C-alpha positions in Angstrom: 68.0 69.7 12.6 65.5 72.4 13.6 62.8 72.2 16.3 60.2 69.4 16.0 57.0 70.8 14.5 53.4 70.0 15.4 50.2 71.2 13.8 47.6 72.6 16.2 44.5 73.7 14.4 41.8 73.5 17.1 43.5 75.4 19.9 44.5 79.1 19.7 48.2 80.0 19.9 48.6 82.5 22.7 51.7 83.3 24.8 51.5 81.6 28.2 48.7 79.3 27.2 49.1 75.6 28.0 48.4 73.2 25.0 47.8 69.5 25.2 49.1 67.3 22.4 47.7 63.8 22.0 47.3 61.0 19.5 49.8 60.6 16.6 51.4 63.9 17.2 52.4 63.0 20.8 53.4 59.5 19.8 55.7 60.7 17.1 57.3 63.4 19.4 58.1 60.9 22.2 58.8 57.6 20.4 60.4 58.9 17.1 61.9 62.3 18.0 62.7 61.2 21.6 61.7 64.5 23.0 61.8 65.0 26.8 60.4 67.4 29.3 62.1 70.8 28.9 62.6 70.4 25.1 61.3 73.1 22.8 59.0 72.6 19.9 57.5 74.7 17.1 53.8 74.9 16.6 51.8 75.8 13.5 48.0 76.5 13.3 47.8 76.5 9.5 46.4 80.1 9.5 49.6 82.0 9.7 50.4 81.3 13.4 53.9 80.2 14.3 54.8 79.6 18.0 57.5 78.1 20.1 56.7 76.2 23.2 58.4 74.2 26.0 57.4 70.7 27.0 56.3 70.8 30.6 54.9 67.3 31.1 55.0 63.9 29.2 52.7 61.1 30.4 50.7 58.1 29.3 46.9 58.2 29.9 43.9 56.0 29.7 43.5 52.3 29.4 45.5 52.2 26.2 48.3 54.3 27.7 48.3 56.9 24.9 51.0 59.5 25.1 50.1 63.0 26.1 52.3 66.2 26.0 51.5 69.4 27.9 53.4 72.4 26.5 53.4 76.1 27.3 53.7 78.6 24.6 56.6 81.0 24.9 56.3 83.2 21.8 53.9 83.6 18.9 54.4 85.1 15.4 51.7 85.9 12.9 52.9 85.5 9.3 50.7 87.3 6.8 49.5 85.6 3.6 51.7 86.4 0.6 50.2 88.0 -2.5 49.7 87.3 -5.2 48.6 83.8 -4.3 49.0 81.0 -6.7 46.1 78.6 -7.3 46.3 75.5 -9.4 43.2 74.1 -11.1 44.4 70.9 -12.6 43.5 67.4 -13.8 43.7 64.7 -11.1 46.6 62.3 -11.6 46.0 58.6 -11.0 46.7 56.6 -7.8 49.4 57.8 -5.4 50.6 60.5 -7.8 47.8 62.7 -6.5 49.1 62.8 -2.9 52.7 63.2 -4.2 51.5 66.2 -6.3 49.7 67.8 -3.3 52.8 67.4 -1.2 54.9 69.0 -3.9 52.5 71.9 -4.4 52.6 72.6 -0.7 56.4 72.6 -0.6 56.8 75.1 -3.4 54.3 77.6 -1.8 51.1 77.1 -3.8 48.1 78.5 -2.0 45.4 76.1 -3.2 44.5 73.3 -5.6 41.2 72.4 -7.2 40.4 69.4 -9.4 39.7 70.6 -12.9 37.0 68.9 -14.9 37.7 69.0 -18.7 36.5 67.3 -21.8 39.3 64.8 -21.6 39.1 64.3 -17.8 39.8 60.6 -16.8 39.9 60.8 -13.0 37.3 62.7 -10.9 38.2 62.3 -7.3 35.4 61.6 -4.8 34.9 63.7 -1.7 36.4 61.1 0.5 39.7 61.2 -1.4 39.7 65.0 -1.3 39.2 64.9 2.4 42.2 62.6 2.8 44.4 65.1 1.1 43.9 67.4 4.1 46.3 65.0 6.0 48.9 65.4 3.2 48.7 69.2 3.5 49.2 69.1 7.2 52.2 66.7 7.1 53.7 68.7 4.3 53.3 72.0 6.2 55.1 70.5 9.2 57.9 69.2 7.0 58.6 72.5 5.2 57.5 74.9 7.9 54.9 76.8 5.9 52.5 78.8 8.2 49.5 78.7 5.9 48.1 75.4 4.9 47.5 74.6 1.2 43.8 74.6 0.6 42.0 71.8 -1.2 39.0 73.1 -3.1 35.9 71.6 -4.6 36.1 70.4 -8.3 35.6 73.1 -10.9 34.6 72.9 -14.5 36.7 74.3 -17.2 34.0 76.8 -18.1 34.0 78.1 -14.6 37.7 78.1 -14.2 38.2 80.5 -17.0 35.8 83.0 -15.4 38.0 84.9 -12.9 37.9 88.2 -11.0 39.4 91.3 -12.3 42.4 91.1 -9.9 43.2 87.4 -10.9 45.4 86.4 -13.7 44.6 83.0 -15.3 47.1 81.2 -17.4 46.9 77.8 -19.2 49.8 75.4 -19.4 50.5 74.7 -23.1 53.5 73.5 -25.0 53.1 76.3 -27.6 52.7 79.0 -25.0 54.9 81.9 -24.1 57.1 82.3 -21.1 55.1 82.7 -17.9 56.7 86.0 -17.0 54.9 87.6 -20.0 51.5 86.8 -18.4 52.0 88.5 -15.0 50.7 91.9 -14.0 51.8 94.0 -11.1 48.3 94.6 -9.7 47.3 90.9 -9.5 46.1 89.5 -6.2 46.0 86.0 -7.4 47.4 83.8 -10.2 45.4 80.8 -11.4 47.2 78.0 -13.4 45.1 75.6 -15.5 46.8 72.2 -16.0 45.1 69.7 -18.4 44.6 65.9 -18.3 46.8 63.3 -20.0 45.0 63.9 -23.3 45.5 67.7 -23.0 42.9 70.4 -23.4 40.6 70.0 -26.3 40.8 72.5 -29.2 37.4 73.9 -28.2 38.7 74.6 -24.7 41.9 76.2 -26.0 39.7 78.5 -28.2 37.4 79.3 -25.3 40.4 80.2 -23.1 42.0 82.4 -25.7 38.7 84.2 -26.3 38.5 84.9 -22.6 41.9 86.6 -22.6 43.7 83.7 -20.9 47.3 83.4 -22.0 49.0 80.1 -22.8 52.2 79.6 -20.9 55.1 77.2 -21.5 56.4 75.3 -18.4 59.4 73.6 -20.0 60.8 72.1 -23.2 59.4 68.6 -22.7 55.9 67.1 -22.2 55.3 66.6 -18.5 53.0 64.3 -16.5 50.1 66.0 -14.8 51.7 65.9 -11.3 55.0 67.2 -12.6 53.4 70.1 -14.7 51.4 71.2 -11.7 54.3 71.4 -9.3 56.7 72.9 -11.9 54.1 75.5 -13.0 53.3 76.5 -9.4 56.9 76.8 -8.4 57.6 79.0 -11.5 54.7 81.3 -10.8 55.5 81.6 -7.1 59.1 82.5 -7.9 58.1 85.0 -10.6 55.8 86.7 -8.1 58.3 86.7 -5.3 60.5 89.7 -6.4 57.6 92.0 -5.7 58.2 91.5 -2.0 61.9 92.2 -2.1 
């Protein structure tokens, strides 16, 4: 098992700097991972920063005796964002499937997700629910060690989603589409994947997308649930883009 990871978003990661860790992060490190003074941990800031630090002091503070860790940073790496990035604009699955989908998108390397509002949209997440997804992205980043947090964007309409910049490739998941590799271009800075709701995209939306030059791509041989299609599609596009960095 590797080093225990913590997410530090408010404090800068600088060599030699002391960092105080409190609340749930400290509780988990002491009571679950059984870390002690002298142990090393890994720290992420969600913006490309990756640091190693040594625990100097563990104590319980305040009337409620909450755990507190003081660590000192020993080394810091800055991991650049990888391009092209992959963004998923997709329908929102019901219930707990939304959080499961966000966790999956984070693990496969997707850069961002936005709720897509279509003609057949059933679920439109409220802002409070979208805010709670930030917790999922942090926990997932710690679990898989990704240095850049998955971003949760504001809802976007289908009409706006098919309007993209010149350096962005937009593809639409469709059972009758072509292989995704046929849609990628070497000069793209971003890839946007559109994933429809349970009822699929309407014929009008498909026509609009094709008229805008958006290609239909096939993600697999079977019909998938929203949360599966989003993760499978993102993983496929991330992998197809990856050879450009080798």
